[in-house]
Jmol script that loads the backbone (N, CA, C; Angstrom):
load data "model"
ATOM      1  N   MET A   1      84.652  74.488 108.664  1.00  0.00           N
ATOM      2  CA  MET A   1      84.185  75.733 108.089  1.00  0.00           C
ATOM      3  C   MET A   1      84.042  76.751 109.231  1.00  0.00           C
ATOM      4  N   VAL A   2      84.598  77.911 109.039  1.00  0.00           N
ATOM      5  CA  VAL A   2      84.551  78.929 110.078  1.00  0.00           C
ATOM      6  C   VAL A   2      83.264  79.738 110.015  1.00  0.00           C
ATOM      7  N   LEU A   3      82.756  79.995 108.824  1.00  0.00           N
ATOM      8  CA  LEU A   3      81.502  80.725 108.645  1.00  0.00           C
ATOM      9  C   LEU A   3      80.517  79.870 107.858  1.00  0.00           C
ATOM     10  N   THR A   4      79.259  79.975 108.221  1.00  0.00           N
ATOM     11  CA  THR A   4      78.244  79.360 107.374  1.00  0.00           C
ATOM     12  C   THR A   4      78.041  80.271 106.166  1.00  0.00           C
ATOM     13  N   GLU A   5      77.387  79.763 105.166  1.00  0.00           N
ATOM     14  CA  GLU A   5      77.110  80.583 103.983  1.00  0.00           C
ATOM     15  C   GLU A   5      76.260  81.793 104.361  1.00  0.00           C
ATOM     16  N   ASP A   6      75.262  81.598 105.218  1.00  0.00           N
ATOM     17  CA  ASP A   6      74.402  82.711 105.630  1.00  0.00           C
ATOM     18  C   ASP A   6      75.183  83.775 106.395  1.00  0.00           C
ATOM     19  N   GLU A   7      76.087  83.337 107.281  1.00  0.00           N
ATOM     20  CA  GLU A   7      76.902  84.298 108.037  1.00  0.00           C
ATOM     21  C   GLU A   7      77.814  85.083 107.096  1.00  0.00           C
ATOM     22  N   ALA A   8      78.430  84.382 106.157  1.00  0.00           N
ATOM     23  CA  ALA A   8      79.307  85.040 105.198  1.00  0.00           C
ATOM     24  C   ALA A   8      78.533  86.035 104.339  1.00  0.00           C
ATOM     25  N   LEU A   9      77.334  85.663 103.899  1.00  0.00           N
ATOM     26  CA  LEU A   9      76.522  86.574 103.086  1.00  0.00           C
ATOM     27  C   LEU A   9      76.088  87.798 103.891  1.00  0.00           C
ATOM     28  N   GLU A  10      75.743  87.597 105.160  1.00  0.00           N
ATOM     29  CA  GLU A  10      75.369  88.744 105.994  1.00  0.00           C
ATOM     30  C   GLU A  10      76.545  89.706 106.163  1.00  0.00           C
ATOM     31  N   LEU A  11      77.733  89.162 106.409  1.00  0.00           N
ATOM     32  CA  LEU A  11      78.915  90.011 106.559  1.00  0.00           C
ATOM     33  C   LEU A  11      79.248  90.708 105.244  1.00  0.00           C
ATOM     34  N   LEU A  12      79.151  89.985 104.153  1.00  0.00           N
ATOM     35  CA  LEU A  12      79.387  90.573 102.836  1.00  0.00           C
ATOM     36  C   LEU A  12      78.409  91.713 102.567  1.00  0.00           C
ATOM     37  N   ALA A  13      77.139  91.486 102.854  1.00  0.00           N
ATOM     38  CA  ALA A  13      76.129  92.528 102.644  1.00  0.00           C
ATOM     39  C   ALA A  13      76.422  93.748 103.509  1.00  0.00           C
ATOM     40  N   TYR A  14      76.828  93.518 104.748  1.00  0.00           N
ATOM     41  CA  TYR A  14      77.159  94.639 105.633  1.00  0.00           C
ATOM     42  C   TYR A  14      78.315  95.453 105.059  1.00  0.00           C
ATOM     43  N   LEU A  15      79.369  94.771 104.628  1.00  0.00           N
ATOM     44  CA  LEU A  15      80.541  95.481 104.102  1.00  0.00           C
ATOM     45  C   LEU A  15      80.217  96.256 102.826  1.00  0.00           C
ATOM     46  N   VAL A  16      79.472  95.650 101.933  1.00  0.00           N
ATOM     47  CA  VAL A  16      79.137  96.316 100.669  1.00  0.00           C
ATOM     48  C   VAL A  16      78.237  97.523 100.918  1.00  0.00           C
ATOM     49  N   THR A  17      77.214  97.358 101.753  1.00  0.00           N
ATOM     50  CA  THR A  17      76.322  98.487 102.021  1.00  0.00           C
ATOM     51  C   THR A  17      77.025  99.567 102.841  1.00  0.00           C
ATOM     52  N   ALA A  18      77.952  99.165 103.710  1.00  0.00           N
ATOM     53  CA  ALA A  18      78.724 100.163 104.463  1.00  0.00           C
ATOM     54  C   ALA A  18      79.602 100.975 103.510  1.00  0.00           C
ATOM     55  N   ALA A  19      80.180 100.306 102.515  1.00  0.00           N
ATOM     56  CA  ALA A  19      80.990 101.027 101.528  1.00  0.00           C
ATOM     57  C   ALA A  19      80.139 102.060 100.797  1.00  0.00           C
ATOM     58  N   ARG A  20      78.936 101.683 100.420  1.00  0.00           N
ATOM     59  CA  ARG A  20      78.050 102.625  99.721  1.00  0.00           C
ATOM     60  C   ARG A  20      77.638 103.765 100.640  1.00  0.00           C
ATOM     61  N   THR A  21      77.316 103.429 101.872  1.00  0.00           N
ATOM     62  CA  THR A  21      76.893 104.449 102.842  1.00  0.00           C
ATOM     63  C   THR A  21      77.996 105.473 103.066  1.00  0.00           C
ATOM     64  N   GLN A  22      79.248 105.028 103.037  1.00  0.00           N
ATOM     65  CA  GLN A  22      80.373 105.933 103.276  1.00  0.00           C
ATOM     66  C   GLN A  22      80.449 107.065 102.255  1.00  0.00           C
ATOM     67  N   LEU A  23      79.864 106.872 101.099  1.00  0.00           N
ATOM     68  CA  LEU A  23      79.874 107.944 100.107  1.00  0.00           C
ATOM     69  C   LEU A  23      79.086 109.160 100.588  1.00  0.00           C
ATOM     70  N   ASP A  24      78.106 108.936 101.449  1.00  0.00           N
ATOM     71  CA  ASP A  24      77.230 110.011 101.915  1.00  0.00           C
ATOM     72  C   ASP A  24      77.422 110.369 103.387  1.00  0.00           C
ATOM     73  N   GLU A  25      78.215 109.606 104.109  1.00  0.00           N
ATOM     74  CA  GLU A  25      78.423 109.842 105.537  1.00  0.00           C
ATOM     75  C   GLU A  25      79.737 110.563 105.795  1.00  0.00           C
ATOM     76  N   ALA A  26      79.839 111.055 107.019  1.00  0.00           N
ATOM     77  CA  ALA A  26      81.098 111.655 107.453  1.00  0.00           C
ATOM     78  C   ALA A  26      82.188 110.584 107.460  1.00  0.00           C
ATOM     79  N   ALA A  27      83.389 110.983 107.085  1.00  0.00           N
ATOM     80  CA  ALA A  27      84.501 110.038 106.985  1.00  0.00           C
ATOM     81  C   ALA A  27      84.804 109.346 108.308  1.00  0.00           C
ATOM     82  N   GLU A  28      84.489 109.980 109.425  1.00  0.00           N
ATOM     83  CA  GLU A  28      84.825 109.379 110.718  1.00  0.00           C
ATOM     84  C   GLU A  28      84.035 108.102 110.991  1.00  0.00           C
ATOM     85  N   TYR A  29      82.986 107.857 110.234  1.00  0.00           N
ATOM     86  CA  TYR A  29      82.224 106.629 110.433  1.00  0.00           C
ATOM     87  C   TYR A  29      82.896 105.414 109.795  1.00  0.00           C
ATOM     88  N   GLY A  30      83.865 105.613 108.923  1.00  0.00           N
ATOM     89  CA  GLY A  30      84.562 104.501 108.278  1.00  0.00           C
ATOM     90  C   GLY A  30      85.170 103.521 109.275  1.00  0.00           C
ATOM     91  N   PRO A  31      86.008 104.006 110.200  1.00  0.00           N
ATOM     92  CA  PRO A  31      86.576 103.085 111.190  1.00  0.00           C
ATOM     93  C   PRO A  31      85.498 102.400 112.035  1.00  0.00           C
ATOM     94  N   LEU A  32      84.436 103.117 112.352  1.00  0.00           N
ATOM     95  CA  LEU A  32      83.343 102.535 113.136  1.00  0.00           C
ATOM     96  C   LEU A  32      82.703 101.372 112.383  1.00  0.00           C
ATOM     97  N   ARG A  33      82.472 101.544 111.103  1.00  0.00           N
ATOM     98  CA  ARG A  33      81.853 100.488 110.297  1.00  0.00           C
ATOM     99  C   ARG A  33      82.783  99.279 110.167  1.00  0.00           C
ATOM    100  N   LEU A  34      84.075  99.524 109.990  1.00  0.00           N
ATOM    101  CA  LEU A  34      85.017  98.410 109.904  1.00  0.00           C
ATOM    102  C   LEU A  34      85.089  97.652 111.229  1.00  0.00           C
ATOM    103  N   LEU A  35      85.098  98.371 112.320  1.00  0.00           N
ATOM    104  CA  LEU A  35      85.132  97.725 113.628  1.00  0.00           C
ATOM    105  C   LEU A  35      83.849  96.933 113.877  1.00  0.00           C
ATOM    106  N   THR A  36      82.714  97.467 113.463  1.00  0.00           N
ATOM    107  CA  THR A  36      81.451  96.732 113.598  1.00  0.00           C
ATOM    108  C   THR A  36      81.513  95.430 112.803  1.00  0.00           C
ATOM    109  N   ALA A  37      82.071  95.478 111.602  1.00  0.00           N
ATOM    110  CA  ALA A  37      82.206  94.256 110.797  1.00  0.00           C
ATOM    111  C   ALA A  37      83.131  93.259 111.495  1.00  0.00           C
ATOM    112  N   ALA A  38      84.218  93.747 112.081  1.00  0.00           N
ATOM    113  CA  ALA A  38      85.137  92.869 112.809  1.00  0.00           C
ATOM    114  C   ALA A  38      84.439  92.240 114.014  1.00  0.00           C
ATOM    115  N   GLN A  39      83.623  93.022 114.706  1.00  0.00           N
ATOM    116  CA  GLN A  39      82.901  92.493 115.858  1.00  0.00           C
ATOM    117  C   GLN A  39      81.879  91.442 115.428  1.00  0.00           C
ATOM    118  N   ARG A  40      81.218  91.673 114.311  1.00  0.00           N
ATOM    119  CA  ARG A  40      80.263  90.672 113.804  1.00  0.00           C
ATOM    120  C   ARG A  40      80.982  89.390 113.416  1.00  0.00           C
ATOM    121  N   LEU A  41      82.097  89.530 112.719  1.00  0.00           N
ATOM    122  CA  LEU A  41      82.876  88.355 112.341  1.00  0.00           C
ATOM    123  C   LEU A  41      83.318  87.598 113.586  1.00  0.00           C
ATOM    124  N   ALA A  42      83.801  88.319 114.580  1.00  0.00           N
ATOM    125  CA  ALA A  42      84.222  87.686 115.838  1.00  0.00           C
ATOM    126  C   ALA A  42      83.063  86.923 116.467  1.00  0.00           C
ATOM    127  N   GLY A  43      81.892  87.512 116.457  1.00  0.00           N
ATOM    128  CA  GLY A  43      80.724  86.841 117.023  1.00  0.00           C
ATOM    129  C   GLY A  43      80.369  85.557 116.294  1.00  0.00           C
ATOM    130  N   TYR A  44      80.529  85.552 114.995  1.00  0.00           N
ATOM    131  CA  TYR A  44      80.221  84.359 114.207  1.00  0.00           C
ATOM    132  C   TYR A  44      81.211  83.228 114.476  1.00  0.00           C
ATOM    133  N   ILE A  45      82.485  83.570 114.553  1.00  0.00           N
ATOM    134  CA  ILE A  45      83.496  82.513 114.607  1.00  0.00           C
ATOM    135  C   ILE A  45      83.882  82.089 116.022  1.00  0.00           C
ATOM    136  N   THR A  46      83.525  82.866 117.024  1.00  0.00           N
ATOM    137  CA  THR A  46      83.920  82.549 118.404  1.00  0.00           C
ATOM    138  C   THR A  46      83.607  81.111 118.811  1.00  0.00           C
ATOM    139  N   PRO A  47      82.429  80.579 118.498  1.00  0.00           N
ATOM    140  CA  PRO A  47      82.142  79.204 118.925  1.00  0.00           C
ATOM    141  C   PRO A  47      82.988  78.139 118.218  1.00  0.00           C
ATOM    142  N   ARG A  48      83.692  78.506 117.154  1.00  0.00           N
ATOM    143  CA  ARG A  48      84.373  77.512 116.325  1.00  0.00           C
ATOM    144  C   ARG A  48      85.897  77.631 116.347  1.00  0.00           C
ATOM    145  N   VAL A  49      86.444  78.386 117.287  1.00  0.00           N
ATOM    146  CA  VAL A  49      87.885  78.634 117.288  1.00  0.00           C
ATOM    147  C   VAL A  49      88.541  78.074 118.551  1.00  0.00           C
ATOM    148  N   SER A  50      89.859  78.128 118.570  1.00  0.00           N
ATOM    149  CA  SER A  50      90.617  77.653 119.719  1.00  0.00           C
ATOM    150  C   SER A  50      90.342  78.538 120.939  1.00  0.00           C
ATOM    151  N   PRO A  51      90.602  78.030 122.132  1.00  0.00           N
ATOM    152  CA  PRO A  51      90.403  78.844 123.340  1.00  0.00           C
ATOM    153  C   PRO A  51      91.222  80.143 123.320  1.00  0.00           C
ATOM    154  N   GLU A  52      92.427  80.085 122.761  1.00  0.00           N
ATOM    155  CA  GLU A  52      93.271  81.287 122.706  1.00  0.00           C
ATOM    156  C   GLU A  52      92.658  82.348 121.790  1.00  0.00           C
ATOM    157  N   THR A  53      92.177  81.914 120.635  1.00  0.00           N
ATOM    158  CA  THR A  53      91.541  82.864 119.721  1.00  0.00           C
ATOM    159  C   THR A  53      90.223  83.351 120.296  1.00  0.00           C
ATOM    160  N   ARG A  54      89.500  82.495 120.982  1.00  0.00           N
ATOM    161  CA  ARG A  54      88.235  82.899 121.617  1.00  0.00           C
ATOM    162  C   ARG A  54      88.491  84.024 122.627  1.00  0.00           C
ATOM    163  N   ALA A  55      89.562  83.901 123.404  1.00  0.00           N
ATOM    164  CA  ALA A  55      89.892  84.950 124.382  1.00  0.00           C
ATOM    165  C   ALA A  55      90.162  86.274 123.676  1.00  0.00           C
ATOM    166  N   LEU A  56      90.839  86.220 122.539  1.00  0.00           N
ATOM    167  CA  LEU A  56      91.089  87.435 121.755  1.00  0.00           C
ATOM    168  C   LEU A  56      89.776  88.032 121.260  1.00  0.00           C
ATOM    169  N   LEU A  57      88.921  87.186 120.696  1.00  0.00           N
ATOM    170  CA  LEU A  57      87.676  87.664 120.100  1.00  0.00           C
ATOM    171  C   LEU A  57      86.689  88.194 121.126  1.00  0.00           C
ATOM    172  N   GLU A  58      86.755  87.690 122.341  1.00  0.00           N
ATOM    173  CA  GLU A  58      85.857  88.157 123.393  1.00  0.00           C
ATOM    174  C   GLU A  58      86.463  89.301 124.190  1.00  0.00           C
ATOM    175  N   GLY A  59      87.696  89.658 123.885  1.00  0.00           N
ATOM    176  CA  GLY A  59      88.407  90.694 124.628  1.00  0.00           C
ATOM    177  C   GLY A  59      88.324  92.060 123.987  1.00  0.00           C
ATOM    178  N   PRO A  60      89.479  92.631 123.652  1.00  0.00           N
ATOM    179  CA  PRO A  60      89.549  94.024 123.204  1.00  0.00           C
ATOM    180  C   PRO A  60      88.692  94.364 121.991  1.00  0.00           C
ATOM    181  N   ILE A  61      88.495  93.419 121.086  1.00  0.00           N
ATOM    182  CA  ILE A  61      87.690  93.707 119.891  1.00  0.00           C
ATOM    183  C   ILE A  61      86.271  94.085 120.296  1.00  0.00           C
ATOM    184  N   GLN A  62      85.757  93.426 121.313  1.00  0.00           N
ATOM    185  CA  GLN A  62      84.385  93.697 121.756  1.00  0.00           C
ATOM    186  C   GLN A  62      84.297  94.884 122.710  1.00  0.00           C
ATOM    187  N   HIS A  63      85.425  95.341 123.244  1.00  0.00           N
ATOM    188  CA  HIS A  63      85.400  96.401 124.247  1.00  0.00           C
ATOM    189  C   HIS A  63      85.399  97.816 123.680  1.00  0.00           C
ATOM    190  N   VAL A  64      85.588  97.957 122.391  1.00  0.00           N
ATOM    191  CA  VAL A  64      85.467  99.288 121.780  1.00  0.00           C
ATOM    192  C   VAL A  64      83.976  99.512 121.541  1.00  0.00           C
ATOM    193  N   PRO A  65      83.397 100.523 122.168  1.00  0.00           N
ATOM    194  CA  PRO A  65      81.945 100.733 122.026  1.00  0.00           C
ATOM    195  C   PRO A  65      81.535 100.919 120.568  1.00  0.00           C
ATOM    196  N   GLN A  66      80.396 100.355 120.212  1.00  0.00           N
ATOM    197  CA  GLN A  66      79.917 100.460 118.837  1.00  0.00           C
ATOM    198  C   GLN A  66      79.516 101.881 118.474  1.00  0.00           C
ATOM    199  N   THR A  67      79.350 102.725 119.454  1.00  0.00           N
ATOM    200  CA  THR A  67      78.997 104.120 119.179  1.00  0.00           C
ATOM    201  C   THR A  67      80.195 105.055 119.295  1.00  0.00           C
ATOM    202  N   ALA A  68      81.374 104.507 119.527  1.00  0.00           N
ATOM    203  CA  ALA A  68      82.574 105.337 119.665  1.00  0.00           C
ATOM    204  C   ALA A  68      82.926 105.968 118.323  1.00  0.00           C
ATOM    205  N   THR A  69      83.311 107.215 118.371  1.00  0.00           N
ATOM    206  CA  THR A  69      83.804 107.892 117.171  1.00  0.00           C
ATOM    207  C   THR A  69      85.033 108.699 117.545  1.00  0.00           C
ATOM    208  N   ARG A  70      85.783 109.023 116.546  1.00  0.00           N
ATOM    209  CA  ARG A  70      87.016 109.766 116.740  1.00  0.00           C
ATOM    210  C   ARG A  70      86.758 111.159 117.295  1.00  0.00           C
ATOM    211  N   SER A  71      85.645 111.780 116.920  1.00  0.00           N
ATOM    212  CA  SER A  71      85.400 113.164 117.337  1.00  0.00           C
ATOM    213  C   SER A  71      85.099 113.289 118.833  1.00  0.00           C
ATOM    214  N   ALA A  72      84.520 112.262 119.448  1.00  0.00           N
ATOM    215  CA  ALA A  72      84.176 112.339 120.868  1.00  0.00           C
ATOM    216  C   ALA A  72      85.418 112.327 121.750  1.00  0.00           C
ATOM    217  N   ASP A  73      86.378 111.479 121.449  1.00  0.00           N
ATOM    218  CA  ASP A  73      87.611 111.343 122.233  1.00  0.00           C
ATOM    219  C   ASP A  73      88.703 110.824 121.305  1.00  0.00           C
ATOM    220  N   PRO A  74      89.303 111.717 120.522  1.00  0.00           N
ATOM    221  CA  PRO A  74      90.271 111.276 119.515  1.00  0.00           C
ATOM    222  C   PRO A  74      91.403 110.416 120.075  1.00  0.00           C
ATOM    223  N   ASP A  75      91.986 110.846 121.177  1.00  0.00           N
ATOM    224  CA  ASP A  75      93.107 110.089 121.741  1.00  0.00           C
ATOM    225  C   ASP A  75      92.653 108.750 122.311  1.00  0.00           C
ATOM    226  N   GLY A  76      91.534 108.743 123.001  1.00  0.00           N
ATOM    227  CA  GLY A  76      91.017 107.505 123.569  1.00  0.00           C
ATOM    228  C   GLY A  76      90.607 106.514 122.498  1.00  0.00           C
ATOM    229  N   TYR A  77      89.990 107.022 121.435  1.00  0.00           N
ATOM    230  CA  TYR A  77      89.557 106.156 120.334  1.00  0.00           C
ATOM    231  C   TYR A  77      90.767 105.526 119.654  1.00  0.00           C
ATOM    232  N   ALA A  78      91.767 106.344 119.382  1.00  0.00           N
ATOM    233  CA  ALA A  78      92.985 105.825 118.749  1.00  0.00           C
ATOM    234  C   ALA A  78      93.669 104.822 119.670  1.00  0.00           C
ATOM    235  N   ALA A  79      93.704 105.104 120.954  1.00  0.00           N
ATOM    236  CA  ALA A  79      94.324 104.177 121.909  1.00  0.00           C
ATOM    237  C   ALA A  79      93.581 102.846 121.941  1.00  0.00           C
ATOM    238  N   SER A  80      92.247 102.897 121.873  1.00  0.00           N
ATOM    239  CA  SER A  80      91.458 101.661 121.856  1.00  0.00           C
ATOM    240  C   SER A  80      91.781 100.823 120.626  1.00  0.00           C
ATOM    241  N   LEU A  81      91.840 101.459 119.469  1.00  0.00           N
ATOM    242  CA  LEU A  81      92.162 100.731 118.243  1.00  0.00           C
ATOM    243  C   LEU A  81      93.602 100.244 118.254  1.00  0.00           C
ATOM    244  N   ASP A  82      94.513 101.041 118.819  1.00  0.00           N
ATOM    245  CA  ASP A  82      95.908 100.599 118.941  1.00  0.00           C
ATOM    246  C   ASP A  82      96.000  99.349 119.807  1.00  0.00           C
ATOM    247  N   THR A  83      95.224  99.307 120.880  1.00  0.00           N
ATOM    248  CA  THR A  83      95.215  98.133 121.755  1.00  0.00           C
ATOM    249  C   THR A  83      94.726  96.905 121.009  1.00  0.00           C
ATOM    250  N   VAL A  84      93.646  97.052 120.256  1.00  0.00           N
ATOM    251  CA  VAL A  84      93.122  95.923 119.480  1.00  0.00           C
ATOM    252  C   VAL A  84      94.179  95.439 118.489  1.00  0.00           C
ATOM    253  N   CYS A  85      94.831  96.357 117.793  1.00  0.00           N
ATOM    254  CA  CYS A  85      95.864  95.982 116.822  1.00  0.00           C
ATOM    255  C   CYS A  85      97.023  95.262 117.506  1.00  0.00           C
ATOM    256  N   ARG A  86      97.463  95.770 118.651  1.00  0.00           N
ATOM    257  CA  ARG A  86      98.579  95.170 119.375  1.00  0.00           C
ATOM    258  C   ARG A  86      98.238  93.764 119.855  1.00  0.00           C
ATOM    259  N   VAL A  87      97.061  93.616 120.453  1.00  0.00           N
ATOM    260  CA  VAL A  87      96.652  92.311 120.972  1.00  0.00           C
ATOM    261  C   VAL A  87      96.494  91.302 119.829  1.00  0.00           C
ATOM    262  N   LEU A  88      95.923  91.726 118.719  1.00  0.00           N
ATOM    263  CA  LEU A  88      95.787  90.850 117.563  1.00  0.00           C
ATOM    264  C   LEU A  88      97.163  90.445 117.035  1.00  0.00           C
ATOM    265  N   ALA A  89      98.071  91.401 116.922  1.00  0.00           N
ATOM    266  CA  ALA A  89      99.421  91.097 116.443  1.00  0.00           C
ATOM    267  C   ALA A  89     100.126  90.112 117.374  1.00  0.00           C
ATOM    268  N   GLU A  90      99.991  90.312 118.677  1.00  0.00           N
ATOM    269  CA  GLU A  90     100.605  89.397 119.645  1.00  0.00           C
ATOM    270  C   GLU A  90     100.020  87.994 119.504  1.00  0.00           C
ATOM    271  N   HIS A  91      98.727  87.923 119.283  1.00  0.00           N
ATOM    272  CA  HIS A  91      98.075  86.617 119.099  1.00  0.00           C
ATOM    273  C   HIS A  91      98.618  85.926 117.851  1.00  0.00           C
ATOM    274  N   LEU A  92      98.749  86.661 116.767  1.00  0.00           N
ATOM    275  CA  LEU A  92      99.253  86.073 115.521  1.00  0.00           C
ATOM    276  C   LEU A  92     100.695  85.610 115.666  1.00  0.00           C
ATOM    277  N   VAL A  93     101.503  86.387 116.367  1.00  0.00           N
ATOM    278  CA  VAL A  93     102.898  85.995 116.600  1.00  0.00           C
ATOM    279  C   VAL A  93     102.934  84.700 117.413  1.00  0.00           C
ATOM    280  N   ALA A  94     102.125  84.638 118.473  1.00  0.00           N
ATOM    281  CA  ALA A  94     102.099  83.437 119.312  1.00  0.00           C
ATOM    282  C   ALA A  94     101.562  82.231 118.532  1.00  0.00           C
ATOM    283  N   ARG A  95     100.555  82.440 117.740  1.00  0.00           N
ATOM    284  CA  ARG A  95      99.918  81.325 117.022  1.00  0.00           C
ATOM    285  C   ARG A  95     100.781  80.793 115.884  1.00  0.00           C
ATOM    286  N   TYR A  96     101.396  81.692 115.141  1.00  0.00           N
ATOM    287  CA  TYR A  96     102.119  81.274 113.942  1.00  0.00           C
ATOM    288  C   TYR A  96     103.627  81.349 114.083  1.00  0.00           C
ATOM    289  N   GLY A  97     104.115  81.803 115.234  1.00  0.00           N
ATOM    290  CA  GLY A  97     105.554  81.867 115.442  1.00  0.00           C
ATOM    291  C   GLY A  97     106.245  82.816 114.494  1.00  0.00           C
ATOM    292  N   ILE A  98     105.580  83.897 114.174  1.00  0.00           N
ATOM    293  CA  ILE A  98     106.147  84.871 113.240  1.00  0.00           C
ATOM    294  C   ILE A  98     107.353  85.541 113.884  1.00  0.00           C
ATOM    295  N   ASP A  99     108.442  85.587 113.161  1.00  0.00           N
ATOM    296  CA  ASP A  99     109.652  86.244 113.633  1.00  0.00           C
ATOM    297  C   ASP A  99     109.487  87.736 113.433  1.00  0.00           C
ATOM    298  N   ARG A 100     109.496  88.475 114.535  1.00  0.00           N
ATOM    299  CA  ARG A 100     109.313  89.925 114.451  1.00  0.00           C
ATOM    300  C   ARG A 100     110.393  90.619 113.631  1.00  0.00           C
ATOM    301  N   GLY A 101     111.577  90.012 113.557  1.00  0.00           N
ATOM    302  CA  GLY A 101     112.662  90.621 112.792  1.00  0.00           C
ATOM    303  C   GLY A 101     112.573  90.340 111.300  1.00  0.00           C
ATOM    304  N   ALA A 102     111.748  89.393 110.916  1.00  0.00           N
ATOM    305  CA  ALA A 102     111.619  89.034 109.500  1.00  0.00           C
ATOM    306  C   ALA A 102     110.831  90.085 108.745  1.00  0.00           C
ATOM    307  N   ARG A 103     111.185  90.296 107.526  1.00  0.00           N
ATOM    308  CA  ARG A 103     110.463  91.271 106.690  1.00  0.00           C
ATOM    309  C   ARG A 103     110.092  90.641 105.392  1.00  0.00           C
TER     310      ARG A 103
END
end "model"
wireframe off; spacefill off
backbone 0.3
color backbone group
């Protein structure tokens, strides 16, 4: 089991309440809330994953500041998220042998 029931419920509660909060918050907080959820998930599963996945979870996902927003540094923020996406994609390709040419 990757998540305990309590961890899963906490993450579920965070996502549901974040969705509700987004109705009243500035749209730029959406990516911040999703990244916070990803960081929480990474924290929960890090002790239970392979060394390769642990390196991913302790790396770029955790290096985007929790207070970062698009308005402070739009290019830097996008670059940080692009890095996380690229590193995650590379990890998935290495782990599952996904053929990049396949569609």
